[in-house]
Backbone as ProteinMPNN parsed JSONL, in Angstrom:
{"seq_chain_A": "MKKYLIIPFLAVMAFTACRKKENTVSTLVTYSTPTIVVTGAQYYSIPVGGALPAIAATAYDSFYKESYPVVIDQSTLDNTAPGLYIVNMTSKNKYGMVGTYGVYIAVTNINPAINLAGDYFRVSNLQTVSVTKLANGLYQTDNIGGVIPPSAAIVPAFFVQTDDSTIVVPVQSSSLGDIYGINAKVHMAVGDTSYQYVVKNPSFGTATRVFQKI", "coords_chain_A": {"N_chain_A": [[7.416, 134.687, 174.375], [8.863, 135.93, 172.403], [9.857, 133.757, 171.068], [7.748, 132.873, 169.467], [7.422, 134.987, 167.807], [9.7, 134.967, 166.22], [9.551, 132.81, 164.427], [7.46, 133.406, 162.342], [8.831, 135.48, 161.225], [11.217, 134.397, 160.135], [9.899, 132.727, 158.391], [8.789, 134.581, 156.584], [11.13, 135.748, 155.596], [12.216, 133.467, 154.274], [10.22, 133.063, 152.382], [10.404, 135.47, 150.955], [12.955, 135.23, 149.926], [12.658, 133.016, 148.265], [10.865, 134.056, 146.455], [12.385, 136.065, 145.311], [14.423, 134.597, 143.997], [12.98, 133.206, 142.14], [12.093, 135.327, 140.515], [14.616, 136.168, 139.602], [15.369, 133.951, 138.053], [13.386, 134.101, 136.103], [14.16, 136.285, 134.667], [16.401, 135.51, 133.45], [15.917, 134.052, 131.224], [16.753, 132.401, 128.203], [17.478, 134.343, 125.455], [15.476, 134.478, 122.54], [15.193, 134.098, 119.039], [13.312, 134.669, 116.015], [13.094, 131.967, 113.608], [13.905, 131.991, 110.278], [12.401, 130.735, 107.385], [12.954, 129.911, 104.104], [10.94, 129.869, 101.16], [11.775, 127.986, 98.711], [15.03, 128.136, 97.085], [18.283, 128.791, 98.542], [20.238, 129.783, 96.996], [20.643, 131.5, 94.01], [20.722, 132.133, 90.469], [20.818, 134.56, 88.002], [20.556, 135.951, 84.669], [22.292, 138.877, 83.379], [20.322, 141.683, 83.558], [18.093, 140.054, 83.866], [15.05, 138.802, 85.23], [14.169, 139.522, 88.583], [14.278, 137.114, 91.12], [11.38, 135.683, 92.564], [10.976, 135.784, 95.968], [10.014, 134.153, 98.799], [9.188, 133.94, 102.322], [8.884, 132.671, 105.625], [8.555, 133.126, 109.221], [9.172, 131.791, 112.372], [9.001, 131.656, 115.864], [10.145, 129.376, 117.97], [10.29, 129.208, 120.686], [8.581, 131.061, 121.872], [6.404, 130.186, 120.52], [5.188, 131.42, 118.274], [4.302, 133.069, 115.152], [5.927, 135.393, 112.901], [6.157, 138.385, 110.966], [8.155, 138.66, 107.871], [10.73, 140.67, 106.768], [11.948, 141.466, 103.618], [14.709, 142.58, 102.038], [15.481, 143.766, 99.042], [17.048, 145.774, 98.055], [19.805, 145.678, 97.852], [20.315, 144.258, 95.602], [21.39, 144.308, 92.251], [20.451, 143.826, 89.177], [21.668, 144.545, 86.83], [24.336, 144.559, 86.834], [27.135, 142.338, 86.669], [27.87, 139.978, 89.224], [27.934, 139.035, 92.733], [25.284, 138.991, 94.938], [23.665, 139.681, 98.113], [20.587, 139.1, 99.374], [19.082, 140.273, 102.048], [17.138, 139.119, 104.884], [14.957, 139.783, 107.558], [13.48, 139.247, 110.786], [11.458, 140.159, 113.488], [10.726, 139.416, 116.832], [8.264, 139.654, 119.435], [9.682, 140.794, 121.571], [11.631, 142.289, 120.407], [13.827, 140.87, 119.523], [15.919, 139.966, 116.904], [15.812, 137.84, 113.987], [17.874, 136.664, 111.373], [18.514, 136.109, 107.917], [20.075, 135.152, 104.841], [19.916, 135.288, 101.27], [21.581, 134.178, 98.459], [22.463, 135.593, 95.415], [23.527, 135.262, 92.18], [24.577, 137.211, 89.54], [25.006, 136.794, 86.273], [26.211, 136.089, 82.926], [27.274, 133.703, 82.157], [27.857, 130.748, 80.418], [25.66, 128.083, 81.077], [26.563, 125.54, 80.792], [29.168, 125.447, 81.693], [31.263, 124.31, 84.249], [32.881, 124.679, 87.086], [33.24, 123.129, 89.328], [34.837, 120.893, 91.73], [37.898, 119.216, 92.826], [40.785, 120.936, 93.666], [44.337, 121.905, 93.735], [46.461, 123.95, 95.573], [48.979, 125.65, 93.946], [51.43, 126.488, 95.063], [51.769, 125.149, 97.494], [50.63, 122.694, 97.377], [48.279, 122.048, 98.754], [45.09, 120.707, 99.054], [41.886, 121.821, 97.871], [38.282, 122.07, 97.877], [35.815, 122.897, 95.508], [32.464, 123.852, 95.18], [29.566, 123.803, 93.172], [26.901, 126.008, 93.296], [24.851, 127.333, 92.036], [24.14, 128.495, 88.626], [27.201, 129.613, 87.595], [27.802, 130.297, 90.211], [29.818, 129.687, 92.992], [31.34, 127.879, 95.738], [34.236, 127.816, 97.644], [35.966, 125.702, 99.898], [38.168, 126.532, 101.267], [39.444, 129.332, 101.106], [42.017, 130.448, 101.016], [43.662, 128.316, 100.489], [45.057, 127.151, 102.635], [47.22, 125.319, 104.753], [46.145, 122.766, 106.943], [46.474, 122.239, 110.533], [44.583, 125.255, 110.934], [43.327, 128.43, 111.789], [42.789, 130.063, 109.759], [41.625, 128.746, 107.691], [38.983, 129.126, 105.857], [35.696, 129.226, 104.369], [34.457, 130.506, 101.181], [32.592, 132.47, 98.814], [32.37, 132.672, 95.228], [31.915, 134.205, 91.997], [31.645, 133.358, 88.611], [31.993, 135.464, 85.961], [32.665, 135.669, 83.25], [34.444, 134.065, 80.541], [37.061, 134.294, 81.502], [37.086, 135.579, 83.928], [36.533, 135.766, 87.431], [34.689, 136.711, 90.271], [35.273, 137.604, 93.551], [33.587, 138.583, 95.981], [33.181, 141.01, 98.702], [32.682, 139.53, 101.793], [31.393, 138.132, 104.828], [33.275, 136.491, 107.338], [34.819, 134.083, 109.695], [37.122, 135.382, 110.193], [36.667, 137.987, 109.904], [35.731, 140.496, 107.478], [36.236, 139.467, 104.18], [37.733, 139.129, 100.985], [38.514, 138.901, 97.393], [40.955, 139.948, 95.044], [42.163, 140.859, 91.653], [41.199, 138.59, 90.401], [40.956, 135.651, 88.41], [40.169, 133.218, 85.874], [41.121, 130.195, 84.237], [40.372, 128.298, 81.542], [40.64, 125.176, 79.9], [40.763, 122.194, 77.999], [41.456, 119.592, 80.129], [42.945, 121.384, 81.651], [42.379, 123.434, 83.946], [42.187, 126.307, 85.927], [42.214, 128.63, 88.684], [42.663, 131.913, 90.135], [43.616, 134.386, 92.587], [44.163, 137.255, 94.768], [43.993, 137.226, 98.125], [42.22, 139.32, 100.252], [42.555, 140.251, 103.355], [43.47, 140.708, 106.807], [44.651, 138.364, 107.766], [46.061, 137.158, 105.759], [48.662, 137.204, 103.235], [50.155, 139.026, 100.557], [50.435, 137.54, 98.339], [49.666, 136.061, 95.054], [47.365, 133.566, 94.801], [47.246, 130.543, 93.318], [45.151, 128.02, 91.94], [45.011, 124.745, 90.85], [43.047, 122.6, 88.931], [42.424, 119.257, 89.802]], "CA_chain_A": [[6.735, 135.549, 173.379], [9.831, 136.135, 171.362], [9.974, 132.535, 170.365], [6.574, 132.786, 168.514], [7.643, 136.051, 166.821], [10.821, 134.655, 165.26], [9.113, 131.846, 163.417], [6.851, 133.974, 161.15], [9.813, 136.361, 160.558], [11.937, 133.504, 159.268], [9.055, 132.283, 157.2], [8.732, 135.705, 155.591], [12.495, 135.796, 154.949], [12.374, 132.315, 153.344], [9.311, 133.264, 151.22], [10.965, 136.526, 150.212], [14.163, 134.631, 149.2], [12.205, 132.15, 147.2], [10.296, 134.83, 145.351], [13.58, 136.75, 144.627], [15.086, 133.567, 143.233], [12.097, 132.95, 141.061], [12.191, 136.483, 139.676], [15.873, 136.137, 138.928], [15.393, 132.968, 136.986], [12.58, 134.553, 134.936], [14.869, 137.366, 133.842], [17.58, 134.874, 132.757], [15.486, 133.207, 130.087], [17.522, 132.551, 127.044], [16.801, 135.129, 124.357], [15.056, 133.649, 121.436], [14.903, 134.903, 117.802], [12.568, 133.938, 115.001], [13.77, 131.25, 112.598], [13.352, 132.242, 108.978], [12.495, 129.642, 106.441], [12.681, 130.465, 102.78], [10.237, 129.035, 100.225], [12.571, 127.943, 97.491], [16.419, 127.923, 97.275], [19.121, 129.863, 99.168], [21.214, 130.261, 96.037], [20.062, 131.678, 92.681], [21.583, 132.767, 89.438], [19.998, 135.206, 86.941], [21.419, 136.668, 83.716], [22.299, 140.318, 83.488], [19.103, 142.207, 83.11], [17.053, 139.137, 83.996], [14.01, 139.071, 86.156], [14.552, 139.214, 89.974], [13.537, 135.97, 91.663], [10.362, 135.918, 93.58], [11.475, 135.127, 97.149], [9.05, 134.162, 99.848], [9.763, 133.403, 103.548], [8.097, 132.798, 106.856], [9.364, 133.177, 110.4], [8.522, 131.241, 113.597], [9.8, 131.583, 117.092], [9.737, 128.09, 118.61], [10.345, 129.382, 122.17], [7.332, 131.746, 122.165], [5.371, 129.582, 119.687], [4.467, 132.479, 117.493], [4.881, 133.454, 113.843], [6.207, 136.814, 112.834], [6.342, 138.721, 109.512], [9.578, 138.701, 107.435], [11.054, 141.902, 105.891], [12.885, 141.152, 102.566], [15.295, 143.794, 101.454], [16.13, 143.564, 97.806], [17.741, 147.029, 97.614], [21.198, 145.38, 97.575], [20.407, 143.498, 94.398], [21.446, 145.025, 91.045], [20.487, 142.844, 88.034], [22.303, 145.184, 85.64], [25.796, 144.438, 86.907], [27.506, 140.982, 87.105], [28.442, 139.877, 90.562], [27.191, 138.271, 93.702], [24.455, 139.896, 95.82], [23.013, 138.989, 99.195], [19.266, 139.667, 99.747], [18.954, 140.04, 103.53], [15.85, 138.97, 105.494], [14.9, 139.963, 109.026], [12.148, 139.078, 111.43], [11.615, 140.57, 114.862], [9.735, 138.892, 117.686], [7.607, 140.734, 120.273], [10.626, 141.433, 122.479], [12.585, 143.011, 119.696], [14.954, 140.033, 119.101], [15.793, 139.8, 115.415], [16.392, 136.687, 113.348], [18.318, 137.053, 110.041], [18.816, 135.068, 106.888], [20.545, 135.699, 103.612], [19.769, 134.539, 100.077], [22.677, 134.619, 97.566], [22.031, 135.707, 94.011], [24.631, 135.545, 91.231], [24.115, 137.859, 88.257], [26.057, 136.396, 85.315], [25.713, 135.593, 81.588], [28.209, 132.618, 81.896], [27.173, 129.546, 79.843], [25.29, 127.097, 82.112], [27.269, 124.233, 80.601], [30.485, 125.507, 82.347], [31.167, 123.901, 85.624], [34.284, 124.702, 87.742], [33.271, 122.396, 90.56], [35.778, 119.826, 91.739], [39.002, 119.393, 93.686], [41.9, 121.712, 93.185], [45.419, 122.043, 94.636], [47.131, 125.298, 95.464], [50.217, 125.327, 93.292], [52.623, 126.805, 95.926], [51.97, 124.228, 98.68], [49.959, 121.393, 97.062], [47.118, 121.9, 99.521], [43.792, 120.473, 98.234], [40.653, 122.515, 98.281], [37.089, 121.632, 97.104], [34.849, 123.885, 95.015], [31.142, 123.37, 95.008], [28.682, 124.658, 92.367], [25.683, 126.218, 94.032], [23.927, 127.77, 90.982], [24.934, 128.735, 87.486], [28.239, 130.62, 87.824], [28.042, 130.577, 91.618], [30.563, 128.623, 93.58], [31.911, 128.067, 97.036], [35.409, 127.064, 98.015], [35.976, 125.399, 101.267], [39.441, 127.017, 101.79], [39.722, 130.405, 100.195], [43.485, 130.708, 100.925], [44.497, 127.105, 100.258], [45.898, 127.107, 103.809], [47.479, 123.949, 105.207], [45.653, 122.598, 108.311], [45.338, 122.965, 111.151], [44.731, 126.7, 110.92], [42.121, 129.146, 111.899], [42.713, 130.794, 108.493], [40.871, 127.912, 106.736], [37.542, 129.586, 105.863], [35.022, 129.084, 103.017], [34.135, 131.808, 100.535], [31.784, 132.421, 97.521], [32.831, 133.446, 94.13], [30.978, 134.116, 90.812], [32.322, 133.423, 87.288], [31.168, 136.36, 85.122], [32.858, 135.46, 81.827], [35.302, 132.965, 80.378], [38.358, 134.538, 82.076], [37.009, 136.406, 85.13], [35.722, 135.425, 88.534], [34.536, 137.777, 91.262], [35.2, 137.186, 94.946], [33.013, 139.801, 96.592], [33.372, 141.18, 100.094], [31.783, 138.712, 102.489], [31.796, 137.939, 106.231], [33.939, 135.122, 107.677], [35.292, 134.034, 111.022], [38.313, 136.248, 110.296], [36.183, 139.327, 109.521], [35.423, 140.661, 106.017], [37.309, 138.837, 103.333], [37.406, 139.209, 99.527], [39.611, 138.678, 96.487], [41.228, 140.976, 94.006], [42.885, 140.231, 90.58], [40.696, 137.175, 90.272], [41.004, 135.143, 87.088], [39.952, 131.811, 85.732], [41.701, 129.734, 83.016], [39.702, 127.039, 81.185], [41.09, 124.466, 78.793], [40.555, 120.766, 78.154], [42.443, 119.055, 81.006], [43.757, 122.398, 82.29], [41.492, 124.493, 84.462], [42.694, 126.827, 87.153], [41.779, 130.012, 89.057], [43.649, 132.609, 91.01], [43.248, 135.65, 93.19], [44.862, 137.733, 95.952], [43.073, 137.262, 99.253], [42.359, 140.511, 101.038], [42.165, 140.069, 104.771], [44.741, 140.816, 107.541], [45.244, 137.034, 107.994], [46.642, 136.658, 104.561], [49.641, 138.078, 102.691], [49.854, 139.694, 99.32], [50.745, 136.589, 97.168], [48.554, 135.546, 94.222], [47.131, 132.198, 95.083], [46.788, 129.784, 92.103], [44.675, 126.719, 92.247], [44.974, 123.986, 89.671], [42.09, 121.479, 89.058], [42.975, 117.878, 89.817]], "C_chain_A": [[7.622, 135.682, 172.179], [9.945, 134.854, 170.461], [8.937, 132.431, 169.257], [6.753, 133.911, 167.457], [8.726, 135.712, 165.796], [10.344, 133.665, 164.175], [8.427, 132.419, 162.22], [7.866, 134.881, 160.483], [10.682, 135.535, 159.656], [11.189, 132.986, 158.104], [8.935, 133.382, 156.125], [9.997, 135.799, 154.91], [12.649, 134.711, 153.852], [11.467, 132.555, 152.144], [9.864, 134.386, 150.388], [12.153, 136.022, 149.334], [13.725, 133.789, 148.054], [11.651, 132.972, 146.046], [11.413, 135.621, 144.589], [14.246, 135.751, 143.709], [14.238, 133.305, 142.016], [12.076, 134.059, 140.025], [13.527, 136.56, 138.907], [15.926, 135.128, 137.827], [14.517, 133.448, 135.811], [13.264, 135.518, 134.079], [16.068, 136.752, 133.066], [17.155, 133.907, 131.646], [16.316, 133.449, 128.87], [16.805, 133.325, 125.977], [16.607, 134.218, 123.132], [14.805, 134.601, 120.256], [14.141, 134.034, 116.851], [13.506, 133.165, 114.029], [13.118, 131.512, 111.278], [13.54, 131.069, 108.073], [12.103, 130.16, 105.086], [11.942, 129.409, 101.843], [10.962, 129.045, 98.927], [14.046, 127.711, 97.889], [17.042, 129.06, 98.025], [20.0, 130.512, 98.185], [20.458, 130.381, 94.638], [21.048, 132.229, 91.715], [20.603, 133.36, 88.386], [20.976, 135.838, 85.894], [21.331, 138.16, 83.911], [21.095, 140.862, 82.875], [17.93, 141.302, 83.264], [16.103, 139.556, 85.171], [14.521, 138.696, 87.604], [13.669, 138.085, 90.435], [12.524, 136.39, 92.701], [10.717, 135.067, 94.861], [10.427, 135.277, 98.232], [9.599, 133.516, 101.127], [8.759, 133.584, 104.736], [9.036, 132.723, 108.062], [8.542, 132.652, 111.578], [9.477, 131.216, 114.736], [9.323, 130.408, 117.887], [9.634, 128.238, 120.095], [8.97, 130.032, 122.578], [6.116, 131.169, 121.448], [4.555, 130.569, 118.935], [5.164, 132.767, 116.192], [4.987, 134.958, 113.748], [6.392, 137.142, 111.378], [7.884, 138.781, 109.197], [9.671, 139.914, 106.503], [12.208, 141.44, 104.919], [13.389, 142.361, 101.928], [16.032, 143.419, 100.208], [16.832, 144.742, 97.219], [19.221, 146.707, 97.252], [21.361, 144.717, 96.222], [20.355, 144.421, 93.124], [21.576, 144.045, 89.87], [21.135, 143.298, 86.78], [23.807, 144.978, 85.679], [26.197, 143.029, 87.43], [28.075, 141.032, 88.449], [27.537, 139.034, 91.495], [26.575, 139.22, 94.683], [23.8, 139.029, 96.914], [21.668, 139.703, 99.532], [19.06, 139.22, 101.254], [17.493, 140.064, 103.948], [15.929, 139.158, 106.975], [13.523, 139.754, 109.562], [12.308, 139.353, 112.906], [10.441, 140.042, 115.698], [9.224, 140.031, 118.604], [8.463, 141.349, 121.304], [11.777, 142.109, 121.755], [13.791, 142.245, 119.265], [14.82, 139.761, 117.618], [16.493, 138.59, 114.884], [16.713, 137.121, 111.96], [18.5, 135.855, 109.164], [19.242, 135.735, 105.57], [20.372, 134.786, 102.377], [20.827, 135.093, 99.063], [22.217, 134.602, 96.134], [23.197, 136.102, 93.113], [23.951, 136.162, 89.978], [25.266, 137.631, 87.248], [25.487, 135.886, 84.016], [26.567, 134.362, 81.152], [27.287, 131.48, 81.316], [26.874, 128.519, 80.928], [26.057, 125.758, 81.986], [28.604, 124.258, 81.296], [30.326, 125.127, 83.749], [32.638, 123.858, 86.172], [34.314, 123.851, 88.999], [34.282, 121.211, 90.529], [36.849, 120.103, 92.748], [40.141, 120.085, 92.979], [43.115, 121.609, 94.153], [46.071, 123.356, 94.444], [48.587, 124.96, 95.01], [51.44, 125.486, 94.214], [52.813, 125.806, 96.979], [51.27, 122.877, 98.481], [48.725, 121.092, 97.966], [45.862, 121.72, 98.684], [42.641, 121.233, 98.809], [39.495, 121.994, 97.399], [36.247, 122.801, 96.692], [33.547, 123.281, 94.681], [30.303, 124.266, 94.153], [27.339, 124.763, 93.067], [24.574, 126.648, 93.086], [24.722, 128.084, 89.839], [25.885, 129.902, 87.76], [28.535, 130.924, 89.228], [28.639, 129.378, 92.276], [31.0, 128.924, 95.028], [33.141, 127.166, 97.218], [35.478, 126.794, 99.462], [37.291, 125.868, 102.01], [39.887, 128.142, 100.933], [41.275, 130.654, 99.985], [44.332, 129.502, 100.584], [45.539, 126.886, 101.407], [46.016, 125.677, 104.32], [46.921, 123.855, 106.624], [46.708, 122.068, 109.2], [45.637, 124.424, 111.179], [43.403, 127.351, 111.055], [41.839, 130.005, 110.616], [42.051, 129.929, 107.36], [39.398, 128.31, 106.764], [36.967, 129.45, 104.434], [34.753, 130.467, 102.428], [33.44, 131.509, 99.236], [32.533, 133.142, 96.475], [31.877, 133.242, 92.966], [31.911, 134.255, 89.502], [31.4, 134.335, 86.438], [31.475, 136.322, 83.673], [33.909, 134.359, 81.759], [36.683, 133.092, 81.08], [38.304, 135.265, 83.489], [36.1, 135.689, 86.208], [35.72, 136.641, 89.479], [34.448, 137.203, 92.64], [34.859, 138.373, 95.771], [33.387, 139.81, 98.142], [32.327, 140.314, 100.891], [32.316, 138.479, 103.958], [32.391, 136.572, 106.422], [34.294, 135.185, 109.144], [36.476, 134.95, 111.253], [37.919, 137.717, 109.999], [35.93, 139.361, 108.009], [36.564, 140.14, 105.241], [36.817, 138.937, 101.863], [38.671, 138.944, 98.673], [39.764, 139.735, 95.43], [42.059, 140.263, 92.867], [42.525, 138.819, 90.3], [40.502, 136.829, 88.873], [40.641, 133.629, 87.021], [40.591, 131.426, 84.306], [41.041, 128.361, 82.74], [40.226, 126.51, 79.865], [40.87, 123.027, 79.052], [41.708, 120.196, 79.013], [43.322, 120.037, 81.76], [42.928, 123.591, 82.758], [42.106, 124.968, 85.805], [42.046, 128.162, 87.472], [42.731, 130.561, 89.972], [43.06, 133.946, 91.525], [44.238, 136.039, 94.337], [43.868, 137.864, 97.1], [43.271, 138.572, 100.125], [41.659, 140.377, 102.437], [43.522, 140.159, 105.596], [45.362, 139.528, 107.795], [46.089, 136.465, 106.905], [47.658, 137.721, 103.998], [49.179, 138.628, 101.382], [50.063, 138.789, 98.043], [49.497, 136.34, 96.363], [48.461, 134.063, 94.438], [46.478, 131.503, 93.842], [46.35, 128.424, 92.477], [44.432, 125.945, 90.923], [43.964, 122.779, 89.837], [42.817, 120.131, 88.899], [42.346, 117.03, 88.717]], "O_chain_A": [[7.161, 135.557, 171.045], [10.109, 134.944, 169.244], [9.256, 131.925, 168.181], [6.271, 133.775, 166.332], [8.655, 136.134, 164.642], [10.805, 133.781, 163.039], [8.745, 131.989, 161.112], [7.793, 135.059, 159.267], [10.887, 135.914, 158.503], [11.711, 132.818, 157.002], [8.977, 133.112, 154.925], [9.999, 135.928, 153.686], [13.109, 134.954, 152.737], [11.866, 132.293, 151.009], [9.806, 134.282, 149.163], [12.283, 136.376, 148.162], [14.33, 133.821, 146.982], [11.886, 132.69, 144.871], [11.344, 135.796, 143.372], [14.619, 136.166, 142.612], [14.786, 133.192, 140.92], [12.046, 133.8, 138.822], [13.57, 136.954, 137.741], [16.472, 135.406, 136.76], [14.868, 133.226, 134.653], [13.0, 135.591, 132.879], [16.648, 137.375, 132.177], [17.933, 133.065, 131.198], [16.571, 134.602, 128.522], [15.667, 133.015, 125.626], [17.424, 133.367, 122.78], [14.298, 135.712, 120.414], [14.286, 132.812, 116.858], [14.577, 133.659, 113.678], [11.915, 131.296, 111.129], [14.616, 130.48, 107.972], [11.049, 130.776, 104.926], [12.316, 128.237, 101.789], [10.816, 129.965, 98.122], [14.29, 127.135, 98.949], [16.466, 130.14, 98.154], [20.488, 131.62, 98.405], [19.757, 129.465, 94.208], [22.1, 132.738, 92.102], [19.668, 132.683, 87.957], [22.097, 136.207, 86.244], [20.395, 138.655, 84.539], [20.82, 140.541, 81.719], [16.832, 141.677, 82.854], [16.349, 140.491, 85.933], [15.205, 137.69, 87.788], [12.463, 138.08, 90.185], [12.735, 137.261, 93.545], [10.748, 133.837, 94.824], [10.0, 136.388, 98.548], [10.421, 132.606, 101.022], [7.949, 134.509, 104.786], [10.185, 132.302, 107.93], [7.38, 133.017, 111.757], [10.629, 130.805, 114.597], [8.216, 130.425, 118.425], [8.936, 127.448, 120.731], [8.315, 129.577, 123.516], [4.977, 131.564, 121.694], [3.325, 130.53, 118.977], [6.39, 132.732, 116.087], [4.258, 135.701, 114.406], [6.756, 136.259, 110.602], [8.734, 138.923, 110.076], [8.847, 140.139, 105.617], [13.293, 141.076, 105.373], [12.629, 143.122, 101.329], [17.102, 142.815, 100.281], [17.182, 144.746, 96.039], [19.811, 147.404, 96.427], [22.488, 144.626, 95.735], [19.416, 145.197, 92.95], [22.652, 143.509, 89.603], [21.174, 142.58, 85.781], [24.489, 145.194, 84.677], [25.698, 142.573, 88.459], [28.711, 142.019, 88.82], [26.546, 138.432, 91.082], [27.226, 140.128, 95.199], [23.442, 137.869, 96.707], [21.7, 140.86, 99.951], [18.905, 138.051, 101.608], [16.704, 140.879, 103.47], [16.898, 138.722, 107.598], [12.524, 140.037, 108.901], [13.226, 138.818, 113.526], [9.285, 140.206, 115.307], [9.683, 141.172, 118.547], [8.061, 142.348, 121.902], [12.78, 142.466, 122.372], [14.715, 142.83, 118.699], [13.755, 139.377, 117.133], [17.632, 138.312, 115.259], [15.939, 137.875, 111.369], [18.623, 134.724, 109.635], [18.759, 136.823, 105.261], [20.672, 133.596, 102.468], [20.935, 136.301, 98.855], [21.613, 133.619, 95.703], [23.781, 137.171, 93.285], [22.932, 135.689, 89.475], [26.345, 138.21, 87.374], [24.398, 135.312, 83.996], [26.598, 134.01, 79.973], [26.129, 131.323, 81.701], [27.794, 128.122, 81.644], [26.169, 124.982, 82.935], [29.177, 123.188, 81.5], [29.377, 125.547, 84.411], [33.47, 123.07, 85.723], [35.332, 123.843, 89.691], [34.544, 120.62, 89.481], [36.772, 121.096, 93.471], [40.41, 119.822, 91.807], [42.912, 121.246, 95.312], [46.23, 123.839, 93.323], [49.283, 124.131, 95.597], [52.378, 124.691, 94.14], [53.957, 125.586, 97.377], [51.332, 122.016, 99.359], [48.199, 119.98, 97.926], [45.604, 122.469, 97.741], [42.429, 121.297, 100.02], [39.735, 121.527, 96.285], [35.988, 123.662, 97.533], [33.496, 122.282, 93.963], [30.322, 125.472, 94.399], [26.713, 123.754, 93.393], [23.416, 126.326, 93.351], [25.944, 127.985, 89.944], [25.466, 131.008, 88.101], [29.427, 131.728, 89.496], [28.142, 128.256, 92.189], [31.018, 130.075, 95.463], [33.101, 125.958, 96.986], [35.053, 127.651, 100.237], [37.467, 125.62, 103.203], [40.702, 127.901, 100.042], [41.717, 131.019, 98.896], [45.546, 129.609, 100.409], [46.688, 126.505, 101.182], [45.044, 124.922, 104.322], [47.172, 124.742, 107.44], [47.712, 121.518, 108.748], [46.776, 124.831, 111.412], [42.423, 126.872, 110.485], [40.76, 130.578, 110.466], [41.952, 130.375, 106.217], [38.654, 127.853, 107.631], [37.69, 129.553, 103.443], [34.824, 131.474, 103.133], [33.644, 130.46, 98.624], [33.251, 134.104, 96.751], [31.129, 132.266, 92.921], [32.772, 135.127, 89.389], [30.225, 134.04, 86.226], [30.702, 136.85, 82.874], [34.246, 133.769, 82.786], [37.388, 132.093, 81.23], [39.334, 135.51, 84.118], [35.064, 135.107, 85.888], [36.633, 137.467, 89.468], [33.588, 136.356, 92.88], [35.743, 139.101, 96.221], [33.814, 138.818, 98.733], [31.137, 140.432, 100.597], [33.506, 138.617, 104.24], [32.035, 135.617, 105.732], [34.099, 136.218, 109.785], [36.8, 135.263, 112.398], [38.792, 138.574, 109.863], [35.925, 138.315, 107.36], [37.726, 140.341, 105.592], [35.623, 138.834, 101.584], [39.764, 138.786, 99.215], [38.787, 140.338, 94.985], [42.594, 139.18, 93.103], [43.364, 137.967, 90.008], [39.924, 137.628, 88.137], [40.797, 132.892, 87.995], [40.582, 132.219, 83.364], [41.121, 127.426, 83.537], [40.274, 127.218, 78.858], [40.79, 122.624, 80.213], [42.863, 120.33, 78.61], [44.292, 119.654, 82.414], [42.798, 124.602, 82.067], [42.479, 124.172, 86.667], [41.396, 128.759, 86.614], [43.542, 129.844, 90.559], [42.137, 134.516, 90.942], [45.034, 135.216, 94.788], [42.924, 138.641, 96.96], [44.359, 138.838, 100.635], [40.44, 140.392, 102.606], [44.568, 139.728, 105.111], [46.568, 139.514, 108.04], [46.75, 135.44, 107.071], [47.533, 138.921, 104.242], [47.981, 138.7, 101.106], [49.895, 139.215, 96.9], [48.389, 136.394, 96.897], [49.459, 133.365, 94.256], [45.37, 131.825, 93.413], [47.031, 127.719, 93.222], [43.748, 126.426, 90.02], [44.066, 122.037, 90.814], [43.659, 119.92, 88.026], [42.681, 115.854, 88.576]]}, "name": "protein", "num_of_chains": 1, "seq": "MKKYLIIPFLAVMAFTACRKKENTVSTLVTYSTPTIVVTGAQYYSIPVGGALPAIAATAYDSFYKESYPVVIDQSTLDNTAPGLYIVNMTSKNKYGMVGTYGVYIAVTNINPAINLAGDYFRVSNLQTVSVTKLANGLYQTDNIGGVIPPSAAIVPAFFVQTDDSTIVVPVQSSSLGDIYGINAKVHMAVGDTSYQYVVKNPSFGTATRVFQKI"}
């Protein structure tokens, strides 16, 4: 009699174990967030007092196969003051997971004919860095500190040229935490272009870093 009672008990245990395993797997599904796609560019430049760009975006969560609305926050943008501003976008799926995206907008009256893009070397150690033009007056350096590789301190950064002698390196996030530049200047002459700043971040010292165009 006992022999026949043990079999269904084991079956119940096995069934229960299987169900528990299935439930565990279902709770370990990788969290998914909506992917935001902007209609237009990620980088813009407008003159001081100029019209704010019309920015449109959509969001889609490929895991849940659903579209979600996008909230565009332009409260951080001030078109009356030269500088670099980030318009943040967020989209939340049905489980509250949030996707984010940022559009960079330079506010500057710099002449569009000016182009600081190119390769530079840091004067103190001859390390080469590359500067890319993203929009009028808006640039990105691939090595803000001109640090010699290999090093975790090699991080990119954005800066904006606001006039013939001034650049702005605003506070921005990086793998090293927030980073920015002070005492930032640019020198432009035929065959002699350079820029400089002091990098503010715990991973850098207090020296002024000067970069000469090659």
